[in-house]
C-alpha positions, 0 to 999 in steps of 0.5 A: 500499499505504501510503495502505491501511494508513493507511486501515485505522489509521485505521479502526481508530482510529475504530472505537476511539474509538465504543466509548471513549464507548460506555464513558462512556455505559454509565458514565453510564447508572449500570452499572459498563463492568468488570463485576461478579460473576455466579455459577453461569450455565451453561456453552453446551454444557450450555443447548444439551442441554436441551428446546427448545421452540418459542417460540410454545409458550411453553416455561419452561425457565430458563437463566443463561449468560455470555461473549463477544459474537461476532455481531450482528445488530440488526432494529428492536426485536430484536437478535439476538446470539451469545454464545460461552463456551469450551463454544461459541455460542448465539444470544441474542434480546434484544427492547426488550418483554421487557428493559425501558427501561434493559436496551434502551438497554444493548443498543444501546450492546453491541459485538463482544467486549464480555462480558454475562451474561444470564438468560432462556428457552430456545426455539427461534425459527420458522426452529429454532434453539435460542435465550435469550431475555432476560429480563434483561441484566447488563454484563460488560465492555467490549472499548475495540479492534474484533474481528474482523468475522464472522472477518475477519483470522483467515485470516492466522497471524502475526495469529493467533498475535500474537493467540492470544487472539482466535485461541482465539475465533474459530479452533475448531482452536486451542481443541480443541487447546489442550483437547486438549493439558490432557487430554494433560497430565492424563492422563499426571499420573493413568497415572503416580500410578498406577504410584507415581510422584511429581510433583516440581518441580527448579531452573530455573536451574541453575550448571551446564548438563548433562542434553543436548548443546544450547546454554543460554541466559545469565542472570545472578544479580546479588544474587550475582554469578553465572553461571546456565544457564536448564535444558536437561534435567531430568536430573541433579537428578531421578536424585539424587533417585533416590539420596534414596530417591524411587524413581518420580519425574517432572517436567512441566516448561519446558526452554530451547535456544538453538538454532532454530526450525523445525515441530519445534522451539521454544525453549522446550518442555515435557517429561516427564521420570520415572526409576523404580529397579530398572527398565531401557530395556525398562521404559520401553519398556512404561511409553511404550506405555502412558501415550502409549495412555492418552492416546489412549484418553481422546482416544477417535477409536481407535488408527488416528490421521491424520497429515497425508496419512497415518495412524499406528497405534498399536496395540500392540504396537509395533514394537521394532527396534535402531539397527544392523539399521536403520542396515543395511537403509537405510544399506546398510554395518554400522555398524561398518565405518569405511572404509564408513562413511566412503565413505556419508557421502561420498555423501551428502555428509556433512563426514568431516573431524575427526570421530568414528567413531560421530558420522558414524553418527549423521549418517548415520541422521538422513539414511537411516532417520529418514524410513523410521520410520513406527511407532511403532517403538523404535529400541533399543541406541546406539553408545554414545559417542553415549550418555554418560548410558547404562549400557553392556550388560553382555556387548557396551560398545559398546553403550547401553541406550538407546532411542528412539520414532519416528512418521513420522521425528520422534523422540518419546521417549528413553529409559535404562538410568541410568548409575549408576557414578560412575567411569565417569560421570566419565571418559565426561563427561571424554572427551566435553569435550575440545575443547569451547567454554565456551558449550556445555552438556556444557563443565563437569563438574557435579561435585555429580552426579558425588558424589552417584552416589558416595552410591550411586544404584538401577539405573534407567530414565528416560525423556524425553518432548516434550509439544509433540510429543507433541501435536502427533501425537496432535492431527494438527498439522504445527506445533509453534508451533500447539499451543504457546499463545505460541511465541516470535516476532520483536518485532513491527515498528511502522512507524507 
């Protein structure tokens, strides 16, 4: 294994050396190997829609394109290349007669991964291949490292993640997912702006982490000599804006949680959070359904969409079920029956020592209920003890006006009727903070937030959607790291 590894490294070093020598030869031709301005080039996908007349019939469709060489075949006095840009790839034919002496010398120095601009005539070869016959060649940038030959080497997932720039070039699915994510984000913004929401930005550094129960990342501000936390949620600052009179606000931003990594979790991820004055959690259900359906409409493909070996039917209206009813259906006991809940927890090997009743209830819910929630299904009316930032039902304070949206057992959205009573909020915080270690996110009360509430926050609905999970579901992607361009990875070990 060691000899094979060393041989591979030696081959790569030799290939890199040859490319560096070619770079010097390009310089000697009087050409800047790092390129120049190349305006008004056409996208490959647009060129491919043009009429392609056989070259024997003298086509006259002039084109100008730029891109990266991803395939190269040398056939005597003709070079065939595949030129790639983010919209597609196209065959390019460079002939010694058409390109001139300088152009031909440059063509012979080209490598996979180099970037070029070409002007030429678009037609098709005798085999019917749409092709650009090059009349002028412009060098736009040298690749000093070898690219994967004919896509070899791109099957290793860790290699692709560590070399995402190559993954985008040589794995069409990765590029397409990235584009679909951009479309989804753009559609969310357009939808919310039509609903009169303002997009805002709130701080990433927090003096006190709050808005969720999660372990934060801790950092130090040297000038002020204070400890700060990377935000774990967007919630508390957005609610301050409700107090300030911005009745509909949203933010799409990064949040950071110092926790595990798996198929559904990355320590750095993207959240949409929004708040609507004079709404409630039912308003948020309508908004959530409309927003996600607008993304599906924009992507195309209809409401019946694949998810692994299964399907998701997004056809509205989506189901709405109560937490207590689902608990009774799948756990088999009422969530208010404390003895029965303890017995069920023991049956499912869930530790019960020093746990509040509602904590046991929710662990049973996660164990026994969630995997049944194929959805889309809004699970409504949670036990109040689980929801410290949520308004209680007026006629039943044991129930919080909260929903979570589930699709195939995965939580996608979380929404509340927001708690705007400052005294109840402060008491809820106190009760939840009791006994928590200092490093936990909820271990300090955000007194400034309580003070803001005391100045009067309107009744409101609030919603959070995990953007990465939404992209996963709408693009049929099973791992969160495949929808994040640069997911967190362990530092690469250098064995050389």
